[in-house]
CHARMM-style PDB file with segment names, atoms N, HN, CA, C and O in Angstrom:
ATOM      1  N   MET     1      40.436  56.646  -4.137  1.00  0.00      PROA
ATOM      2  CA  MET     1      41.124  56.997  -2.902  1.00  0.00      PROA
ATOM      3  C   MET     1      42.480  57.603  -3.242  1.00  0.00      PROA
ATOM      4  O   MET     1      43.201  57.090  -4.098  1.00  0.00      PROA
ATOM      5  N   GLU     2      42.816  58.680  -2.578  1.00  0.00      PROA
ATOM      6  HN  GLU     2      42.231  59.097  -1.883  1.00  0.00      PROA
ATOM      7  CA  GLU     2      44.081  59.349  -2.844  1.00  0.00      PROA
ATOM      8  C   GLU     2      45.230  58.623  -2.160  1.00  0.00      PROA
ATOM      9  O   GLU     2      45.058  57.958  -1.138  1.00  0.00      PROA
ATOM     10  N   SER     3      46.396  58.771  -2.752  1.00  0.00      PROA
ATOM     11  HN  SER     3      46.536  59.311  -3.582  1.00  0.00      PROA
ATOM     12  CA  SER     3      47.585  58.147  -2.200  1.00  0.00      PROA
ATOM     13  C   SER     3      47.953  58.800  -0.868  1.00  0.00      PROA
ATOM     14  O   SER     3      47.879  60.021  -0.725  1.00  0.00      PROA
ATOM     15  N   LEU     4      48.342  57.993   0.083  1.00  0.00      PROA
ATOM     16  HN  LEU     4      48.402  57.001  -0.033  1.00  0.00      PROA
ATOM     17  CA  LEU     4      48.768  58.514   1.378  1.00  0.00      PROA
ATOM     18  C   LEU     4      50.280  58.696   1.421  1.00  0.00      PROA
ATOM     19  O   LEU     4      50.829  59.059   2.462  1.00  0.00      PROA
ATOM     20  N   ASN     5      50.953  58.451   0.313  1.00  0.00      PROA
ATOM     21  HN  ASN     5      50.507  58.156  -0.533  1.00  0.00      PROA
ATOM     22  CA  ASN     5      52.408  58.558   0.246  1.00  0.00      PROA
ATOM     23  C   ASN     5      52.867  59.934  -0.234  1.00  0.00      PROA
ATOM     24  O   ASN     5      53.911  60.052  -0.876  1.00  0.00      PROA
ATOM     25  N   ILE     6      52.109  60.946   0.068  1.00  0.00      PROA
ATOM     26  HN  ILE     6      51.261  60.850   0.589  1.00  0.00      PROA
ATOM     27  CA  ILE     6      52.464  62.295  -0.355  1.00  0.00      PROA
ATOM     28  C   ILE     6      53.566  62.832   0.558  1.00  0.00      PROA
ATOM     29  O   ILE     6      53.570  62.581   1.763  1.00  0.00      PROA
ATOM     30  N   ARG     7      54.489  63.568  -0.034  1.00  0.00      PROA
ATOM     31  HN  ARG     7      54.486  63.772  -1.013  1.00  0.00      PROA
ATOM     32  CA  ARG     7      55.593  64.136   0.749  1.00  0.00      PROA
ATOM     33  C   ARG     7      55.070  65.198   1.710  1.00  0.00      PROA
ATOM     34  O   ARG     7      54.103  65.893   1.399  1.00  0.00      PROA
ATOM     35  N   PRO     8      55.701  65.327   2.873  1.00  0.00      PROA
ATOM     36  CA  PRO     8      55.321  66.402   3.799  1.00  0.00      PROA
ATOM     37  C   PRO     8      55.499  67.755   3.118  1.00  0.00      PROA
ATOM     38  O   PRO     8      56.432  67.952   2.339  1.00  0.00      PROA
ATOM     39  N   GLY     9      54.598  68.676   3.420  1.00  0.00      PROA
ATOM     40  HN  GLY     9      53.841  68.516   4.053  1.00  0.00      PROA
ATOM     41  CA  GLY     9      54.681  70.011   2.837  1.00  0.00      PROA
ATOM     42  C   GLY     9      54.011  70.117   1.483  1.00  0.00      PROA
ATOM     43  O   GLY     9      54.170  71.119   0.785  1.00  0.00      PROA
ATOM     44  N   HSD    10      53.265  69.093   1.105  1.00  0.00      PROA
ATOM     45  HN  HSD    10      53.136  68.279   1.672  1.00  0.00      PROA
ATOM     46  CA  HSD    10      52.588  69.084  -0.182  1.00  0.00      PROA
ATOM     47  C   HSD    10      51.110  68.737  -0.001  1.00  0.00      PROA
ATOM     48  O   HSD    10      50.717  68.105   0.980  1.00  0.00      PROA
ATOM     49  N   LEU    11      50.315  69.164  -0.963  1.00  0.00      PROA
ATOM     50  HN  LEU    11      50.635  69.677  -1.759  1.00  0.00      PROA
ATOM     51  CA  LEU    11      48.884  68.885  -0.963  1.00  0.00      PROA
ATOM     52  C   LEU    11      48.509  68.166  -2.244  1.00  0.00      PROA
ATOM     53  O   LEU    11      49.140  68.368  -3.281  1.00  0.00      PROA
ATOM     54  N   THR    12      47.489  67.333  -2.178  1.00  0.00      PROA
ATOM     55  HN  THR    12      46.976  67.170  -1.335  1.00  0.00      PROA
ATOM     56  CA  THR    12      46.947  66.710  -3.378  1.00  0.00      PROA
ATOM     57  C   THR    12      46.131  67.753  -4.131  1.00  0.00      PROA
ATOM     58  O   THR    12      45.884  68.843  -3.615  1.00  0.00      PROA
ATOM     59  N   ALA    13      45.716  67.425  -5.339  1.00  0.00      PROA
ATOM     60  HN  ALA    13      45.917  66.539  -5.759  1.00  0.00      PROA
ATOM     61  CA  ALA    13      44.870  68.334  -6.117  1.00  0.00      PROA
ATOM     62  C   ALA    13      43.550  68.589  -5.394  1.00  0.00      PROA
ATOM     63  O   ALA    13      43.049  69.714  -5.403  1.00  0.00      PROA
ATOM     64  N   HSD    14      42.986  67.564  -4.772  1.00  0.00      PROA
ATOM     65  HN  HSD    14      43.393  66.651  -4.765  1.00  0.00      PROA
ATOM     66  CA  HSD    14      41.724  67.725  -4.041  1.00  0.00      PROA
ATOM     67  C   HSD    14      41.906  68.664  -2.846  1.00  0.00      PROA
ATOM     68  O   HSD    14      41.072  69.538  -2.608  1.00  0.00      PROA
ATOM     69  N   GLN    15      42.984  68.484  -2.104  1.00  0.00      PROA
ATOM     70  HN  GLN    15      43.661  67.774  -2.298  1.00  0.00      PROA
ATOM     71  CA  GLN    15      43.256  69.346  -0.957  1.00  0.00      PROA
ATOM     72  C   GLN    15      43.508  70.785  -1.404  1.00  0.00      PROA
ATOM     73  O   GLN    15      43.073  71.734  -0.752  1.00  0.00      PROA
ATOM     74  N   THR    16      44.219  70.932  -2.530  1.00  0.00      PROA
ATOM     75  HN  THR    16      44.572  70.160  -3.059  1.00  0.00      PROA
ATOM     76  CA  THR    16      44.501  72.254  -3.074  1.00  0.00      PROA
ATOM     77  C   THR    16      43.202  72.955  -3.465  1.00  0.00      PROA
ATOM     78  O   THR    16      43.001  74.127  -3.149  1.00  0.00      PROA
ATOM     79  N   ALA    17      42.339  72.239  -4.142  1.00  0.00      PROA
ATOM     80  HN  ALA    17      42.502  71.286  -4.398  1.00  0.00      PROA
ATOM     81  CA  ALA    17      41.051  72.805  -4.540  1.00  0.00      PROA
ATOM     82  C   ALA    17      40.256  73.249  -3.320  1.00  0.00      PROA
ATOM     83  O   ALA    17      39.646  74.319  -3.326  1.00  0.00      PROA
ATOM     84  N   GLN    18      40.262  72.436  -2.283  1.00  0.00      PROA
ATOM     85  HN  GLN    18      40.758  71.567  -2.278  1.00  0.00      PROA
ATOM     86  CA  GLN    18      39.533  72.770  -1.064  1.00  0.00      PROA
ATOM     87  C   GLN    18      40.111  74.017  -0.408  1.00  0.00      PROA
ATOM     88  O   GLN    18      39.362  74.882   0.044  1.00  0.00      PROA
ATOM     89  N   GLN    19      41.425  74.116  -0.351  1.00  0.00      PROA
ATOM     90  HN  GLN    19      42.034  73.413  -0.717  1.00  0.00      PROA
ATOM     91  CA  GLN    19      42.072  75.278   0.259  1.00  0.00      PROA
ATOM     92  C   GLN    19      41.763  76.565  -0.497  1.00  0.00      PROA
ATOM     93  O   GLN    19      41.641  77.632   0.104  1.00  0.00      PROA
ATOM     94  N   LEU    20      41.637  76.457  -1.818  1.00  0.00      PROA
ATOM     95  HN  LEU    20      41.736  75.590  -2.306  1.00  0.00      PROA
ATOM     96  CA  LEU    20      41.396  77.637  -2.653  1.00  0.00      PROA
ATOM     97  C   LEU    20      39.908  77.912  -2.862  1.00  0.00      PROA
ATOM     98  O   LEU    20      39.536  78.951  -3.406  1.00  0.00      PROA
ATOM     99  N   GLY    21      39.060  76.978  -2.429  1.00  0.00      PROA
ATOM    100  HN  GLY    21      39.362  76.134  -1.987  1.00  0.00      PROA
ATOM    101  CA  GLY    21      37.615  77.165  -2.582  1.00  0.00      PROA
ATOM    102  C   GLY    21      37.160  77.051  -4.031  1.00  0.00      PROA
ATOM    103  O   GLY    21      36.224  77.731  -4.450  1.00  0.00      PROA
ATOM    104  N   ILE    22      37.830  76.184  -4.796  1.00  0.00      PROA
ATOM    105  HN  ILE    22      38.591  75.632  -4.455  1.00  0.00      PROA
ATOM    106  CA  ILE    22      37.501  75.986  -6.201  1.00  0.00      PROA
ATOM    107  C   ILE    22      37.406  74.491  -6.481  1.00  0.00      PROA
ATOM    108  O   ILE    22      37.665  73.669  -5.601  1.00  0.00      PROA
ATOM    109  N   GLY    23      37.039  74.148  -7.695  1.00  0.00      PROA
ATOM    110  HN  GLY    23      36.828  74.815  -8.409  1.00  0.00      PROA
ATOM    111  CA  GLY    23      36.977  72.746  -8.095  1.00  0.00      PROA
ATOM    112  C   GLY    23      38.296  72.287  -8.702  1.00  0.00      PROA
ATOM    113  O   GLY    23      39.224  73.077  -8.878  1.00  0.00      PROA
ATOM    114  N   LEU    24      38.362  71.008  -9.015  1.00  0.00      PROA
ATOM    115  HN  LEU    24      37.609  70.366  -8.873  1.00  0.00      PROA
ATOM    116  CA  LEU    24      39.573  70.448  -9.625  1.00  0.00      PROA
ATOM    117  C   LEU    24      39.866  71.092 -10.973  1.00  0.00      PROA
ATOM    118  O   LEU    24      41.029  71.295 -11.322  1.00  0.00      PROA
ATOM    119  N   ASP    25      38.822  71.416 -11.735  1.00  0.00      PROA
ATOM    120  HN  ASP    25      37.878  71.251 -11.452  1.00  0.00      PROA
ATOM    121  CA  ASP    25      39.049  72.078 -13.017  1.00  0.00      PROA
ATOM    122  C   ASP    25      39.674  73.455 -12.797  1.00  0.00      PROA
ATOM    123  O   ASP    25      40.496  73.899 -13.598  1.00  0.00      PROA
ATOM    124  N   GLY    26      39.291  74.122 -11.724  1.00  0.00      PROA
ATOM    125  HN  GLY    26      38.623  73.761 -11.073  1.00  0.00      PROA
ATOM    126  CA  GLY    26      39.896  75.414 -11.398  1.00  0.00      PROA
ATOM    127  C   GLY    26      41.377  75.284 -11.089  1.00  0.00      PROA
ATOM    128  O   GLY    26      42.169  76.150 -11.461  1.00  0.00      PROA
ATOM    129  N   VAL    27      41.755  74.213 -10.415  1.00  0.00      PROA
ATOM    130  HN  VAL    27      41.111  73.509 -10.113  1.00  0.00      PROA
ATOM    131  CA  VAL    27      43.170  73.964 -10.121  1.00  0.00      PROA
ATOM    132  C   VAL    27      43.923  73.755 -11.434  1.00  0.00      PROA
ATOM    133  O   VAL    27      45.005  74.307 -11.631  1.00  0.00      PROA
ATOM    134  N   ARG    28      43.345  72.954 -12.327  1.00  0.00      PROA
ATOM    135  HN  ARG    28      42.466  72.505 -12.167  1.00  0.00      PROA
ATOM    136  CA  ARG    28      43.987  72.723 -13.628  1.00  0.00      PROA
ATOM    137  C   ARG    28      44.148  74.029 -14.402  1.00  0.00      PROA
ATOM    138  O   ARG    28      45.172  74.243 -15.050  1.00  0.00      PROA
ATOM    139  N   GLN    29      43.153  74.894 -14.339  1.00  0.00      PROA
ATOM    140  HN  GLN    29      42.320  74.720 -13.812  1.00  0.00      PROA
ATOM    141  CA  GLN    29      43.237  76.185 -15.031  1.00  0.00      PROA
ATOM    142  C   GLN    29      44.348  77.053 -14.440  1.00  0.00      PROA
ATOM    143  O   GLN    29      45.067  77.723 -15.181  1.00  0.00      PROA
ATOM    144  N   LEU    30      44.490  77.047 -13.132  1.00  0.00      PROA
ATOM    145  HN  LEU    30      43.905  76.503 -12.530  1.00  0.00      PROA
ATOM    146  CA  LEU    30      45.566  77.821 -12.502  1.00  0.00      PROA
ATOM    147  C   LEU    30      46.933  77.328 -12.966  1.00  0.00      PROA
ATOM    148  O   LEU    30      47.845  78.126 -13.180  1.00  0.00      PROA
ATOM    149  N   VAL    31      47.073  76.013 -13.120  1.00  0.00      PROA
ATOM    150  HN  VAL    31      46.332  75.364 -12.946  1.00  0.00      PROA
ATOM    151  CA  VAL    31      48.330  75.435 -13.605  1.00  0.00      PROA
ATOM    152  C   VAL    31      48.561  75.864 -15.055  1.00  0.00      PROA
ATOM    153  O   VAL    31      49.663  76.279 -15.415  1.00  0.00      PROA
ATOM    154  N   ARG    32      47.528  75.764 -15.878  1.00  0.00      PROA
ATOM    155  HN  ARG    32      46.633  75.427 -15.586  1.00  0.00      PROA
ATOM    156  CA  ARG    32      47.657  76.150 -17.295  1.00  0.00      PROA
ATOM    157  C   ARG    32      48.034  77.618 -17.447  1.00  0.00      PROA
ATOM    158  O   ARG    32      48.791  77.976 -18.350  1.00  0.00      PROA
ATOM    159  N   ARG    33      47.513  78.464 -16.573  1.00  0.00      PROA
ATOM    160  HN  ARG    33      46.899  78.173 -15.839  1.00  0.00      PROA
ATOM    161  CA  ARG    33      47.790  79.903 -16.633  1.00  0.00      PROA
ATOM    162  C   ARG    33      49.116  80.288 -15.983  1.00  0.00      PROA
ATOM    163  O   ARG    33      49.518  81.451 -16.022  1.00  0.00      PROA
ATOM    164  N   GLY    34      49.790  79.313 -15.389  1.00  0.00      PROA
ATOM    165  HN  GLY    34      49.464  78.368 -15.357  1.00  0.00      PROA
ATOM    166  CA  GLY    34      51.075  79.582 -14.769  1.00  0.00      PROA
ATOM    167  C   GLY    34      50.991  80.210 -13.394  1.00  0.00      PROA
ATOM    168  O   GLY    34      51.988  80.726 -12.890  1.00  0.00      PROA
ATOM    169  N   GLN    35      49.816  80.177 -12.775  1.00  0.00      PROA
ATOM    170  HN  GLN    35      49.006  79.757 -13.185  1.00  0.00      PROA
ATOM    171  CA  GLN    35      49.640  80.751 -11.443  1.00  0.00      PROA
ATOM    172  C   GLN    35      49.952  79.760 -10.326  1.00  0.00      PROA
ATOM    173  O   GLN    35      50.086  80.148  -9.166  1.00  0.00      PROA
ATOM    174  N   LEU    36      50.065  78.500 -10.673  1.00  0.00      PROA
ATOM    175  HN  LEU    36      49.955  78.184 -11.615  1.00  0.00      PROA
ATOM    176  CA  LEU    36      50.355  77.450  -9.706  1.00  0.00      PROA
ATOM    177  C   LEU    36      51.178  76.388 -10.420  1.00  0.00      PROA
ATOM    178  O   LEU    36      50.892  76.036 -11.564  1.00  0.00      PROA
ATOM    179  N   GLN    37      52.196  75.883  -9.745  1.00  0.00      PROA
ATOM    180  HN  GLN    37      52.429  76.169  -8.816  1.00  0.00      PROA
ATOM    181  CA  GLN    37      53.047  74.860 -10.342  1.00  0.00      PROA
ATOM    182  C   GLN    37      52.941  73.556  -9.573  1.00  0.00      PROA
ATOM    183  O   GLN    37      52.846  73.546  -8.345  1.00  0.00      PROA
ATOM    184  N   ARG    38      52.960  72.473 -10.304  1.00  0.00      PROA
ATOM    185  HN  ARG    38      53.038  72.482 -11.301  1.00  0.00      PROA
ATOM    186  CA  ARG    38      53.015  71.161  -9.670  1.00  0.00      PROA
ATOM    187  C   ARG    38      54.391  70.999  -9.044  1.00  0.00      PROA
ATOM    188  O   ARG    38      55.387  71.497  -9.569  1.00  0.00      PROA
ATOM    189  N   SER    39      54.438  70.306  -7.927  1.00  0.00      PROA
ATOM    190  HN  SER    39      53.629  69.901  -7.500  1.00  0.00      PROA
ATOM    191  CA  SER    39      55.734  70.118  -7.268  1.00  0.00      PROA
ATOM    192  C   SER    39      56.036  68.649  -6.998  1.00  0.00      PROA
ATOM    193  O   SER    39      56.909  68.328  -6.192  1.00  0.00      PROA
ATOM    194  N   GLY    40      55.325  67.773  -7.664  1.00  0.00      PROA
ATOM    195  HN  GLY    40      54.616  68.034  -8.319  1.00  0.00      PROA
ATOM    196  CA  GLY    40      55.576  66.356  -7.501  1.00  0.00      PROA
ATOM    197  C   GLY    40      54.364  65.545  -7.888  1.00  0.00      PROA
ATOM    198  O   GLY    40      53.435  66.037  -8.529  1.00  0.00      PROA
ATOM    199  N   GLY    41      54.396  64.298  -7.485  1.00  0.00      PROA
ATOM    200  HN  GLY    41      55.151  63.899  -6.964  1.00  0.00      PROA
ATOM    201  CA  GLY    41      53.306  63.403  -7.818  1.00  0.00      PROA
ATOM    202  C   GLY    41      53.450  62.871  -9.229  1.00  0.00      PROA
ATOM    203  O   GLY    41      54.559  62.692  -9.733  1.00  0.00      PROA
ATOM    204  N   SER    42      52.320  62.622  -9.855  1.00  0.00      PROA
ATOM    205  HN  SER    42      51.419  62.767  -9.446  1.00  0.00      PROA
ATOM    206  CA  SER    42      52.297  62.109 -11.223  1.00  0.00      PROA
ATOM    207  C   SER    42      51.372  62.997 -12.050  1.00  0.00      PROA
ATOM    208  O   SER    42      50.645  63.818 -11.490  1.00  0.00      PROA
ATOM    209  N   PRO    43      51.387  62.848 -13.358  1.00  0.00      PROA
ATOM    210  CA  PRO    43      50.480  63.664 -14.171  1.00  0.00      PROA
ATOM    211  C   PRO    43      49.003  63.498 -13.788  1.00  0.00      PROA
ATOM    212  O   PRO    43      48.223  64.445 -13.884  1.00  0.00      PROA
ATOM    213  N   ARG    44      48.635  62.317 -13.362  1.00  0.00      PROA
ATOM    214  HN  ARG    44      49.269  61.547 -13.283  1.00  0.00      PROA
ATOM    215  CA  ARG    44      47.235  62.086 -12.979  1.00  0.00      PROA
ATOM    216  C   ARG    44      46.954  62.417 -11.519  1.00  0.00      PROA
ATOM    217  O   ARG    44      45.801  62.643 -11.153  1.00  0.00      PROA
ATOM    218  N   GLN    45      47.974  62.450 -10.688  1.00  0.00      PROA
ATOM    219  HN  GLN    45      48.911  62.266 -10.986  1.00  0.00      PROA
ATOM    220  CA  GLN    45      47.809  62.765  -9.266  1.00  0.00      PROA
ATOM    221  C   GLN    45      48.914  63.723  -8.830  1.00  0.00      PROA
ATOM    222  O   GLN    45      49.838  63.336  -8.116  1.00  0.00      PROA
ATOM    223  N   PRO    46      48.807  64.979  -9.268  1.00  0.00      PROA
ATOM    224  CA  PRO    46      49.865  65.939  -8.938  1.00  0.00      PROA
ATOM    225  C   PRO    46      49.802  66.396  -7.494  1.00  0.00      PROA
ATOM    226  O   PRO    46      48.763  66.318  -6.839  1.00  0.00      PROA
ATOM    227  N   TRP    47      50.940  66.874  -7.015  1.00  0.00      PROA
ATOM    228  HN  TRP    47      51.784  66.938  -7.547  1.00  0.00      PROA
ATOM    229  CA  TRP    47      51.038  67.481  -5.694  1.00  0.00      PROA
ATOM    230  C   TRP    47      51.374  68.951  -5.881  1.00  0.00      PROA
ATOM    231  O   TRP    47      51.955  69.349  -6.891  1.00  0.00      PROA
ATOM    232  N   TYR    48      51.003  69.737  -4.906  1.00  0.00      PROA
ATOM    233  HN  TYR    48      50.531  69.414  -4.086  1.00  0.00      PROA
ATOM    234  CA  TYR    48      51.301  71.166  -4.920  1.00  0.00      PROA
ATOM    235  C   TYR    48      51.907  71.538  -3.579  1.00  0.00      PROA
ATOM    236  O   TYR    48      51.470  71.041  -2.541  1.00  0.00      PROA
ATOM    237  N   ALA    49      52.911  72.409  -3.592  1.00  0.00      PROA
ATOM    238  HN  ALA    49      53.265  72.813  -4.435  1.00  0.00      PROA
ATOM    239  CA  ALA    49      53.582  72.811  -2.353  1.00  0.00      PROA
ATOM    240  C   ALA    49      52.625  73.634  -1.497  1.00  0.00      PROA
ATOM    241  O   ALA    49      51.944  74.530  -1.996  1.00  0.00      PROA
ATOM    242  N   VAL    50      52.581  73.322  -0.204  1.00  0.00      PROA
ATOM    243  HN  VAL    50      53.134  72.594   0.201  1.00  0.00      PROA
ATOM    244  CA  VAL    50      51.703  74.023   0.732  1.00  0.00      PROA
ATOM    245  C   VAL    50      51.963  75.522   0.688  1.00  0.00      PROA
ATOM    246  O   VAL    50      51.021  76.313   0.681  1.00  0.00      PROA
ATOM    247  N   GLN    51      53.240  75.923   0.658  1.00  0.00      PROA
ATOM    248  HN  GLN    51      54.006  75.280   0.663  1.00  0.00      PROA
ATOM    249  CA  GLN    51      53.551  77.357   0.678  1.00  0.00      PROA
ATOM    250  C   GLN    51      53.059  78.045  -0.592  1.00  0.00      PROA
ATOM    251  O   GLN    51      52.636  79.199  -0.526  1.00  0.00      PROA
ATOM    252  N   ASP    52      53.100  77.378  -1.743  1.00  0.00      PROA
ATOM    253  HN  ASP    52      53.444  76.440  -1.796  1.00  0.00      PROA
ATOM    254  CA  ASP    52      52.594  77.958  -2.986  1.00  0.00      PROA
ATOM    255  C   ASP    52      51.077  78.123  -2.934  1.00  0.00      PROA
ATOM    256  O   ASP    52      50.541  79.144  -3.364  1.00  0.00      PROA
ATOM    257  N   VAL    53      50.399  77.121  -2.410  1.00  0.00      PROA
ATOM    258  HN  VAL    53      50.834  76.292  -2.061  1.00  0.00      PROA
ATOM    259  CA  VAL    53      48.944  77.171  -2.313  1.00  0.00      PROA
ATOM    260  C   VAL    53      48.524  78.268  -1.330  1.00  0.00      PROA
ATOM    261  O   VAL    53      47.584  79.018  -1.593  1.00  0.00      PROA
ATOM    262  N   ALA    54      49.227  78.358  -0.195  1.00  0.00      PROA
ATOM    263  HN  ALA    54      49.992  77.749   0.019  1.00  0.00      PROA
ATOM    264  CA  ALA    54      48.900  79.385   0.797  1.00  0.00      PROA
ATOM    265  C   ALA    54      49.122  80.785   0.230  1.00  0.00      PROA
ATOM    266  O   ALA    54      48.312  81.682   0.466  1.00  0.00      PROA
ATOM    267  N   ALA    55      50.209  80.983  -0.513  1.00  0.00      PROA
ATOM    268  HN  ALA    55      50.867  80.255  -0.704  1.00  0.00      PROA
ATOM    269  CA  ALA    55      50.491  82.285  -1.119  1.00  0.00      PROA
ATOM    270  C   ALA    55      49.424  82.641  -2.148  1.00  0.00      PROA
ATOM    271  O   ALA    55      48.982  83.788  -2.214  1.00  0.00      PROA
ATOM    272  N   LEU    56      49.011  81.668  -2.948  1.00  0.00      PROA
ATOM    273  HN  LEU    56      49.370  80.736  -2.895  1.00  0.00      PROA
ATOM    274  CA  LEU    56      47.983  81.918  -3.949  1.00  0.00      PROA
ATOM    275  C   LEU    56      46.643  82.210  -3.285  1.00  0.00      PROA
ATOM    276  O   LEU    56      45.906  83.085  -3.740  1.00  0.00      PROA
ATOM    277  N   ALA    57      46.321  81.495  -2.226  1.00  0.00      PROA
ATOM    278  HN  ALA    57      46.919  80.784  -1.857  1.00  0.00      PROA
ATOM    279  CA  ALA    57      45.073  81.742  -1.502  1.00  0.00      PROA
ATOM    280  C   ALA    57      45.056  83.159  -0.932  1.00  0.00      PROA
ATOM    281  O   ALA    57      44.037  83.846  -1.003  1.00  0.00      PROA
ATOM    282  N   THR    58      46.169  83.592  -0.372  1.00  0.00      PROA
ATOM    283  HN  THR    58      46.997  83.034  -0.313  1.00  0.00      PROA
ATOM    284  CA  THR    58      46.264  84.951   0.165  1.00  0.00      PROA
ATOM    285  C   THR    58      46.108  85.976  -0.948  1.00  0.00      PROA
ATOM    286  O   THR    58      45.396  86.967  -0.789  1.00  0.00      PROA
ATOM    287  N   LYS    59      46.766  85.743  -2.064  1.00  0.00      PROA
ATOM    288  HN  LYS    59      47.345  84.938  -2.194  1.00  0.00      PROA
ATOM    289  CA  LYS    59      46.688  86.656  -3.205  1.00  0.00      PROA
ATOM    290  C   LYS    59      45.248  86.753  -3.716  1.00  0.00      PROA
ATOM    291  O   LYS    59      44.776  87.843  -4.041  1.00  0.00      PROA
ATOM    292  N   ARG    60      44.560  85.629  -3.786  1.00  0.00      PROA
ATOM    293  HN  ARG    60      44.944  84.744  -3.522  1.00  0.00      PROA
ATOM    294  CA  ARG    60      43.172  85.619  -4.266  1.00  0.00      PROA
ATOM    295  C   ARG    60      42.232  86.324  -3.304  1.00  0.00      PROA
ATOM    296  O   ARG    60      41.316  87.030  -3.727  1.00  0.00      PROA
ATOM    297  N   ARG    61      42.459  86.133  -1.994  1.00  0.00      PROA
ATOM    298  HN  ARG    61      43.202  85.560  -1.650  1.00  0.00      PROA
ATOM    299  CA  ARG    61      41.629  86.825  -0.993  1.00  0.00      PROA
ATOM    300  C   ARG    61      41.847  88.333  -1.060  1.00  0.00      PROA
ATOM    301  O   ARG    61      40.899  89.113  -0.975  1.00  0.00      PROA
ATOM    302  N   THR    62      43.109  88.734  -1.213  1.00  0.00      PROA
ATOM    303  HN  THR    62      43.879  88.101  -1.282  1.00  0.00      PROA
ATOM    304  CA  THR    62      43.435  90.158  -1.282  1.00  0.00      PROA
ATOM    305  C   THR    62      42.805  90.789  -2.523  1.00  0.00      PROA
ATOM    306  O   THR    62      42.250  91.885  -2.450  1.00  0.00      PROA
ATOM    307  N   ALA    63      42.890  90.108  -3.649  1.00  0.00      PROA
ATOM    308  HN  ALA    63      43.341  89.218  -3.709  1.00  0.00      PROA
ATOM    309  CA  ALA    63      42.303  90.622  -4.888  1.00  0.00      PROA
ATOM    310  C   ALA    63      40.774  90.710  -4.787  1.00  0.00      PROA
ATOM    311  O   ALA    63      40.162  91.647  -5.299  1.00  0.00      PROA
ATOM    312  N   LYS    64      40.174  89.731  -4.127  1.00  0.00      PROA
ATOM    313  HN  LYS    64      40.670  88.969  -3.711  1.00  0.00      PROA
ATOM    314  CA  LYS    64      38.715  89.723  -3.965  1.00  0.00      PROA
ATOM    315  C   LYS    64      38.259  90.868  -3.053  1.00  0.00      PROA
ATOM    316  O   LYS    64      37.190  91.441  -3.263  1.00  0.00      PROA
ATOM    317  N   ALA    65      39.057  91.196  -2.055  1.00  0.00      PROA
ATOM    318  HN  ALA    65      39.926  90.730  -1.885  1.00  0.00      PROA
ATOM    319  CA  ALA    65      38.701  92.254  -1.100  1.00  0.00      PROA
ATOM    320  C   ALA    65      38.872  93.650  -1.693  1.00  0.00      PROA
ATOM    321  O   ALA    65      38.245  94.607  -1.238  1.00  0.00      PROA
ATOM    322  N   ALA    66      39.725  93.760  -2.712  1.00  0.00      PROA
ATOM    323  HN  ALA    66      40.234  92.983  -3.082  1.00  0.00      PROA
ATOM    324  CA  ALA    66      40.008  95.086  -3.300  1.00  0.00      PROA
ATOM    325  C   ALA    66      38.913  95.548  -4.230  1.00  0.00      PROA
ATOM    326  OT1 ALA    66      39.004  96.636  -4.799  1.00  0.00      PROA
TER     327      ALA     66
END
């Protein structure tokens, strides 16, 4: 079960994966490649800023459409 103590404006790794339409390993790869940064949480349960995830989702949709 995920922690419910997440700061407002942040998403868990599971929520981030769902928003981007990828798996958790895909989220980890985006972090490793520098395309997404953790903004809190812990190493095992990172958080990601909603605005960063939304910007990345838009960028990925735009690239897919081109």
